[in-house]
C-alpha positions in Angstrom: 0.0 -0.1 0.1 1.3 3.6 -0.6 2.1 6.1 1.6 1.9 8.9 -0.6 -1.2 11.3 -0.1 -4.3 11.3 -2.5 -4.0 14.2 -4.8 -6.9 16.6 -4.0 -6.2 16.8 0.0 -3.8 18.9 2.1 -0.6 19.8 0.8 -1.0 17.4 -2.0 -3.8 19.4 -3.5 -1.2 21.6 -5.4 1.0 18.6 -6.4 0.5 19.0 -10.3 -0.2 21.9 -12.7 -3.1 20.3 -13.6 -4.5 20.4 -10.0 -3.6 23.9 -9.7 -5.4 25.1 -12.7 -8.5 22.6 -11.1 -8.2 24.5 -7.9 -8.2 28.0 -9.3 -10.9 27.1 -11.7 -12.8 25.7 -8.7 -12.4 28.9 -6.5 -13.4 31.1 -9.4 -16.7 29.3 -10.0 -17.4 29.5 -6.1 -17.2 33.2 -6.5 -19.1 33.6 -9.5 -21.7 31.4 -8.0 -22.1 33.4 -4.9 -22.0 36.5 -6.6 -24.6 35.0 -9.1 -27.1 34.3 -6.4 -26.9 37.8 -5.4 -27.3 39.1 -8.8 -30.3 36.9 -9.3 -31.9 38.2 -6.4 -31.2 41.8 -7.2 -32.8 41.4 -10.6 -35.9 39.3 -9.0 -36.6 42.1 -6.4 -36.2 45.0 -8.9 -33.9 47.7 -8.1 -33.1 50.2 -5.1 -32.3 49.7 -1.5 -34.6 46.5 -1.1 -33.1 44.8 -4.2 -29.5 45.5 -2.7 -30.5 43.8 0.6 -32.0 41.1 -1.1 -29.0 40.4 -2.9 -26.8 40.6 0.4 -29.2 38.3 2.1 -29.1 35.7 -0.9 -25.4 35.8 -1.1 -24.8 35.5 2.7 -27.4 32.6 2.9 -25.3 30.5 0.0 -22.1 31.4 1.7 -23.2 30.4 5.0 -24.5 27.1 3.5 -21.8 26.4 1.2 -19.3 27.1 4.5 -21.6 24.6 6.5 -22.1 21.7 4.3 -19.7 22.0 1.2 -16.2 23.7 2.2 -13.3 21.5 2.7 -13.2 22.4 6.4 -17.0 22.4 6.9 -18.6 21.7 10.2 -21.3 19.4 8.9 -19.7 18.5 5.4 -22.1 16.4 3.0 -20.5 13.0 2.0 -18.7 13.2 -1.6 -21.6 12.1 -3.5 -24.1 14.4 -1.9 -21.7 17.4 -2.3 -21.2 16.6 -6.2 -25.0 16.5 -6.6 -25.5 19.7 -4.5 -22.7 21.3 -6.4 -24.2 20.7 -9.9 -27.5 21.4 -8.9 -26.5 24.8 -7.5 -24.4 25.6 -10.8 -26.9 24.7 -13.3 -29.8 26.6 -11.1 -27.6 29.6 -10.9 -26.3 29.5 -14.7 -30.1 29.3 -15.6 -31.0 32.2 -13.2 -28.2 34.3 -14.5 -29.1 33.5 -18.1 -32.8 34.5 -17.4 -31.8 37.6 -15.4 -29.7 39.3 -18.4 -26.4 37.8 -17.7 -25.8 35.1 -20.4 -22.1 35.0 -20.4 -21.8 35.0 -16.6 -24.5 32.2 -16.5 -22.6 30.0 -19.0 -19.4 30.5 -17.0 -21.1 29.3 -13.9 -22.8 26.3 -15.8 -20.0 25.0 -17.9 -17.4 25.6 -15.7 -18.8 24.5 -12.4 -20.1 21.4 -14.2 -16.5 20.7 -15.6 -15.2 20.9 -11.9 -17.6 18.5 -10.9 -16.7 16.1 -13.5 -13.0 16.3 -12.6 -13.9 15.9 -8.9 -15.8 12.6 -10.0 -12.8 11.4 -12.1 -10.0 12.3 -9.7 -9.0 9.8 -7.1 -9.9 11.1 -3.2 -9.0 10.0 0.0 -11.9 9.4 2.4 -13.0 12.4 4.3 -11.0 12.7 7.6 -13.5 13.3 10.6 -12.2 13.7 13.9 
């Protein structure tokens, strides 16, 4: 049995240029997803202070939920399969909402890049989640 860490965890995350690119794209998709949820809320409410408050609340909610259930150091991290399904659903839902809200390029980026990151996570070997 190999003692080497599995790519995608800890210091081994940045072990190859391909994984560095994947990590950067994944982070960009997360930021675009968070901002996209806020943009969708803003457009849905209209304009003015109420729209800005809706955008702030929607963004804060998705960041909080992501931090609790999806992030690598999440307190209640979902199992890998559930995380992949949730990430794909969030990316597709946000992409659709962005396109419908008048942000097609942003929507396509979130949808296509988000699904590419999910597909890469399915294809890459991973170590089991370490739970204290």
